C-alpha positions in Angstrom: 0.0 -0.2 -0.1 1.6 3.1 -1.1 1.5 6.4 1.6 1.6 9.4 0.3 3.9 11.8 3.0 2.8 15.1 4.0 3.8 17.7 6.7 0.8 17.1 9.0 0.9 13.8 9.3 1.4 12.0 12.6 3.3 8.9 13.1 0.4 7.0 13.7 -1.7 8.1 10.4 1.2 6.7 8.2 1.4 3.0 10.6 -2.5 3.5 10.3 -2.1 3.1 6.6 1.0 0.9 6.4 -0.9 -1.9 8.6 -3.2 -2.1 5.0 -2.9 -5.1 2.5 -0.8 -4.3 -0.8 -3.1 -3.0 -3.6 -5.2 -0.8 -1.4 -6.8 2.4 -2.0 -7.2 4.9 0.9 -10.2 6.3 0.7 -9.8 8.8 3.6 -7.9 9.1 6.8 -9.2 12.1 9.9 -7.0 12.3 13.2 -8.7 14.2 16.3 -8.0 14.8 19.5 -10.6 15.5 22.0 -9.6 16.0 25.9 -6.3 14.3 25.3 -8.2 11.1 23.4 -6.5 10.7 20.1 -8.3 8.5 17.8 -7.5 8.2 14.0 -9.7 6.3 11.4 -8.6 4.9 8.0 -11.3 4.1 5.1 -10.0 1.9 2.5 -11.1 -0.2 -0.1 -9.6 -2.9 -2.4 -10.2 -5.6 -4.3 -9.2 -8.9 -1.7 -12.1 -11.4 -0.1 -12.8 -10.6 3.8 -10.7 -13.1 4.7 -7.7 -12.1 3.0 -8.2 -8.4 4.3 -9.1 -9.4 7.8 -6.6 -12.0 8.3 -4.2 -9.5 6.8 -4.9 -6.4 9.4 -5.3 -8.9 12.4 -2.1 -9.5 11.6 -0.5 -6.5 11.3 -1.9 -4.8 14.2 -0.3 -8.4 16.2 3.2 -7.5 15.1 2.5 -4.1 16.5 1.5 -5.4 20.2 -1.8 -5.2 19.2 -4.2 -8.4 21.0 -7.5 -9.7 19.7 -10.5 -9.0 22.2 -13.3 -10.4 20.2 -14.0 -11.3 16.6 -17.8 -11.7 14.9 -18.9 -12.1 11.7 -21.6 -10.5 9.7 -23.8 -12.1 7.2 -26.6 -9.5 6.4 -28.9 -10.5 3.2 -26.2 -8.4 0.9 -23.6 -7.5 3.1 -21.2 -10.1 4.0 -18.3 -8.6 6.6 -16.1 -9.0 9.7 -15.1 -7.0 12.6 -12.3 -7.4 15.0 -11.8 -5.6 18.1 -7.7 -5.4 19.1 -6.1 -4.1 22.2 -2.5 -3.1 22.5 -0.5 -0.7 24.8 -2.9 1.8 26.2 -4.2 2.0 22.8 -7.4 0.3 21.0 -8.9 -0.4 17.3 -11.4 -1.9 15.8 -11.3 -3.4 12.1 -14.2 -3.6 9.8 -14.0 -5.5 6.6 -17.3 -5.0 4.3 -18.3 -6.8 0.8 -19.4 -3.7 -1.3 -20.1 -5.8 -4.5 -17.2 -5.5 -6.6 -14.7 -4.1 -3.7 -14.4 -4.7 0.3 -14.7 -1.0 2.3 -11.6 -1.3 5.5 -11.8 0.6 8.0 -9.2 0.8 10.8 -9.9 2.5 13.6 -7.6 3.6 16.4 -8.0 5.3 19.9 -5.5 6.4 22.4 -6.1 7.5 25.9 -3.5 9.8 27.5 -1.3 8.8 29.8 
């Protein structure tokens, strides 16, 4: 996954985008800080299946010290999906992969409480 380096990008934004599988297009990245709680959300899309995306994101976040808290598959009539909740050192992440037809939509949301 190509990551555009910008002047005002935090390390966690860049790291979150680097967690994405190859051949993924980043659609939007948002970062906020509310009362010391940092939140980063990366929304992306690719042509990989749900399992490939979920496996890749699970592994990439595990390499960063995250552990799985919960996993859940959603099989709605027209939208299959998979969500993973993870915890790391003072940080939480939620990963969601949803089948949108021709592509899969991925969201990586990371929050960190102030020390």
